[in-house]
N, C-alpha and C positions, 0 to 999 in steps of 0.2 A: 734424166730420171724417167722411169716408165710411167706413162699416163695410167691413172687408175680408172677402171671401167665402172660405170654406173651399174650395168647389168651384173658385174661380178660381185658388187657389194649390196645389191638391192635387197636380197633376203636377209642379209646379216644385220640390217638396222644399224644402230649406233654401237652396239657392244663390240663388234669386231673392228670398228673403224679406228679405235684408239691405238690398237697395235700397229696399224698401218700409218696412222696420222702422227705417231711419235717415233717409234723405232724405225719404221719403214721410210720415214722422211729424214732421218738423221743425216746431217751433213749437207742437206739441200737448203740453200739459202735463197733460191728463186721463189717466185710466188707460188702458192699452193694450188694444185690442180683443182678446178671447179670454182676458183675465186678469180676476180680480176686483179690487176696490178695495184689498184688503189682501193682502200677501204672507205666506205661511206656508210655511216650509221643510219638507223631508222629513227624517224620522229614518232616514238611510241606513244607520245601524248595523244596522238590521233586514235590510238587503239584502247586507251585506258578507260574502263567503264566506271560510271557513277550510278550504278543501279540502286533503286530504293526498294525497301521491303514492301511498301504499299502498292507499288506498281506490278510486282511479280508474284507475290505470295497469293496462292489461291485459297483465300479464306473460306469461301463457300464450300469447297471440297474438304477442307480441314474440319469444318463444323459438321458436315455430313458424315465424315469418317469417324470422328472422335467425340465431339461434344455438341449435341444439339443445344443451342442457346449459349454456348461458350463465347467469350469475347476476348479479342486480342487487346491487351492493355498498353503495351509499349514494346519497342524494339531497339536494339543496338546493332551497329554495323561495324565490321572491320574489313578493310580492303588491303590485300597484299599483292605485290607483283615482283617479278624478277625477269631480267633481260640479259641476253648474251649475244655477242657477235663472235663466231668462232674464229674468223680469219686472223685477227690480231693475236689471239692466243697461239695459234699454230705458227704464226710468223715469229713469235717469241719463244719458240720451243727450247732454244739453248738457255735463255735467261730463266725459264721456268723449270729447268732440269726435267723435262718431259712434258706433262700436261697438267693443267689446273683442274681441280674438282669443279670449278665454276663452268667449265665447258660442258658439264653434264646437264645443264639446264635444257629442258625440252627433249631429253633423251627418250622418255616414255612415248611421246607422240611420234618421234622419228622411227622408233621401233615398229609402231603400228602401221605407219604408212610406207615402211620399207625404203626410207631415204637416209643415206649415210650423212654423217656430220658435215663432210666437206661439200655437200650439195645443198646446204642451207646457208642463207645469208645471215639470218638472225632468228632467234627464238624468244618468245615472250610467254610467260605463264602468269595468270592472275587468279585470285580467289576472292570471292565476296562471301562473308559469313555473317549470318544474322542470328542473334540471340533474341528471343521474344518472350515476353511474359503474358500470361493469359489467366482467366478466371472462369469458373463455371459453378453451377449449383448442383449439389448432390444431396440425396436423402440419407440421414443418419439411421443407425439401428433403432433409435427411439422414435422414428417417424418424423423428426424435424428436418428442416432444410438448412444446409450450411454452404457457405461460399468457400471454394477451394482455389488457391492460387498456385500456379506452377510455371515452369519455364520450358521452352523448347528451342530447337535450333535447326537451321537449314542453310543452304548456300549453293553457290555455283562455282565451278572451277573451269578455267578457260586456258587452253593451250593454243599457241599460234606458231607455225613454222613458215618462214618466208624463203623463197628461192625460185627456181624455174622448174616446174613440175609437169609431167604428163598426167593429165587428169584421169585417163583410163587406167594407167598403171596404179595410181593412188587408189582408185576404187577396187581394182583387183587385189591389191595388197591388203586393204582393209577386210575384204571378204576372206582372204586366206588367214589373216590374223584371227578372225572370229572362228573359222573352221578349225584352226589349230588348237583353240583353247576350250571349245564347247561342243557338245553333241548337237545334232540337228534339232532335236526336240526332247524336252523333259517335262513330264506331267502336262502335256498338251501345249506347252509354251514353245514357240518357234524361236530358235537362235539364228537370226539372219540380219543382214544389213538391208534395210528397206529404203528405197528412193523416195524422197519427200519433195521432189520438184526442184525449182530454182528460185533463188532470191538474190537480187543485186548482182547477177551474173555468176553466182556460186551454186554448184550442185549440192543439195542437202541430202544427207544419208542418216537414217536413225537406227541406232542399236538400242531398241526399247528395253531389253533386259537390264541394261545398266543405266537407263535414262540418259543416254548420250547421243548427241548429234554431231556429225562431221559436216563442215562446209568446205568445199573444194573448188578452187580455180587454178589457173596456171601459175600464179604467183604466191598464193597463200593456201595453207590448209589449217582449218580451225577445228578444235575439239572442244565441245561444250557439254559438261556433265552437271546435272542438277540434283539437288537433294529432294526431300519430301515436299510435296505440294508446290512444285515448280514445273512449268511446261518448258522443256528444253528446246523445242522447236521455236517457241516464242523467244526464248533467251538467245538462241543462235542468231535469229533474225535481228534481235536487238543489238548484239555485238557488231553485226555488219552495219547497222544504222549508226552506231557510234562512229565508225570509221568513215562511212560514205555519206551519211546524212547529218552528221554532227549532232546527234541526239543522245541524251543521257551520258554526256562526256564528263569524266572526273574533273577535267580542267575547267569546266564551266561552273562547277560548284564553288562556293566561297572558300572553303578550306582546301579543296583540290587546286584551285587557281593559286592560292597563297603558297602551297607546297611546291607546285610544279613551275612557278614563274621563273625560278632561277635554276631549275633542274636541267642537267645535261646527261644524256644516256651514257656517254662514255662507251667503253667496250664491254663493261659488265655493270649492271646496276640493280638495286633492289629498292623497294619502297613499301611503306605501310601508312594507313590512315585509319584512325580509330577514335573511340570516345576518349575524353581527357583522362590521363592517368592521375591517380590520386592516392595519397598515403592515408587518407581518411577512410576508414572501413565503410562508413555509410555512403560514401561517394565512389567507391571502387567499382569500375565496370565489371560485370559478371565474368567476363572472359579473362580478366587480368590475373586472377589467382591471388597470390599474396599481395597485400598492400605495401609491402616493403619495397621502397624505391630509392635509387640514388637521388641526391638533391636536385640534380639537373633535369631529372625526368618528371618532376612535379608539373602538372598541367600540360604535358606533352601530348599532342594529338596526331603527330605524323613525323615521318623521317624518311629521307632518301639517302642512299649511298651509291656513289659512282666511282668506277676505276677506269683509268685510261693508261694503257701500257705504252712506255716510251723507252725502249732499250732496257738498261739495267734498273731503271727507276720507273715507278708508277705513280701517277697523280691520283689522289683520292679527294673526293668532294662529298661532304655530308651536309644535308639541310635538315634542320630541326624546326618543326612548326609547333607553336604553343597556342593554348586557348586564348590567352591575353598577352598583350605586349609586356605587361609587368612580369609574367612568368618567364619571358625570354631573357635570361640573365647570362650574358656572355662570360662574366668572370666566374660564375659557378661552373659552367661547362669547362672553361679553361683549367680550373683547378682539378676537376675530375680527370681530364685528359692527361694532365701532367703527372698525376699519381698513378694512372692505370695503363698508360700507353705501352709499357714494356711488360705488363703483367697479364694482360687479357688479349683475346684474339681480335678485338675491335681495331686497334691501331698498332700492330706489330711493326717494328723497325722504323716507325715514323719519327723523324727528328724535327725537320722544319715544318711548321704549320702556323696558320693564322685563323682567328675567329672574328667574324664581323656580325653586327646585328642589323636587321632590316625589319622594322615594325614587329610582327609576331614571329619572325624567323631568325635563327642563328645559322650562319654558314661557316663551316670548317673547310679549309683547303690545306692540303699537306702533300708530302712526298714520302713514299715508302719504297722498299726494295722489291723489284718485280718477282724475285724468286720466292717470296713469301705469299704471293697472291693466290 
């Protein structure tokens, strides 16, 4: 089979790769070009962030911009992540009847840096979202003063691509991506990629218009985008500190450690950590929406799901973390799975499975058909 050229696919990003990676590789059972013979996953626990609102929210700027004398009263945090290793999915092309939507994880970053799917070892996306409540004083029409309470939100999104990269090519492709989508200047604002020096061996580039920073070395490319009142250069450096200096790691937090202690990345995985879910309207987290919950979700604070492809079957592992050990009821979860596994997208084609309890966590292990992944 003809070797696929990096130069030939460089500007096509991810979008054009699937046509090559599926139809173009049909009938080929050897290892995929750009990958080694053996798959070895990433220990993404080393990259998962445990950022706190107090450490990164620029409250002084918020006060100066919006409310002189305003006060932040409280905040809630939700962390989400998703990981994929493309090689096993490409190796299971026949069982998957083409490609899985899960391979699309990290597609947006690959498109910006001009690196096709088959030249990435793995991709990881993360988001940290904060909802915060605040209060401030305002004068009424009658000349009195009243306290106003309100809520705001901000957050950071993080994309990581791992592989073997030419750092100069990455920088050139980022500049072309900016040139292709924006004019040089609008209303006096320059649209350009600005070099911000080096941190932990990574070259930092800022695209200030979108409050985004890229960190580039020969093995990883990071994209860090921040919301209001967040410094993305500080955040990008903090992400690198998570990996290389073991600072602000999710795995070092109490709930993070409990959720991740039995977690295995597999070939594709997702995870979330949040405030305890509650059907009591007074205790419902602001981002939860409706307080209507399945019984097994009561008190849930986190969940991970991992898939590992193995021929025509795929192993699935799910970890459920609860606020208290009393909330972690294996029988309640088992009853829900039995009723819903053939009706919902959570556990399609799953037949054999087991559920075990470990302190505040429930662990589900099962097998499903690879074609449905």
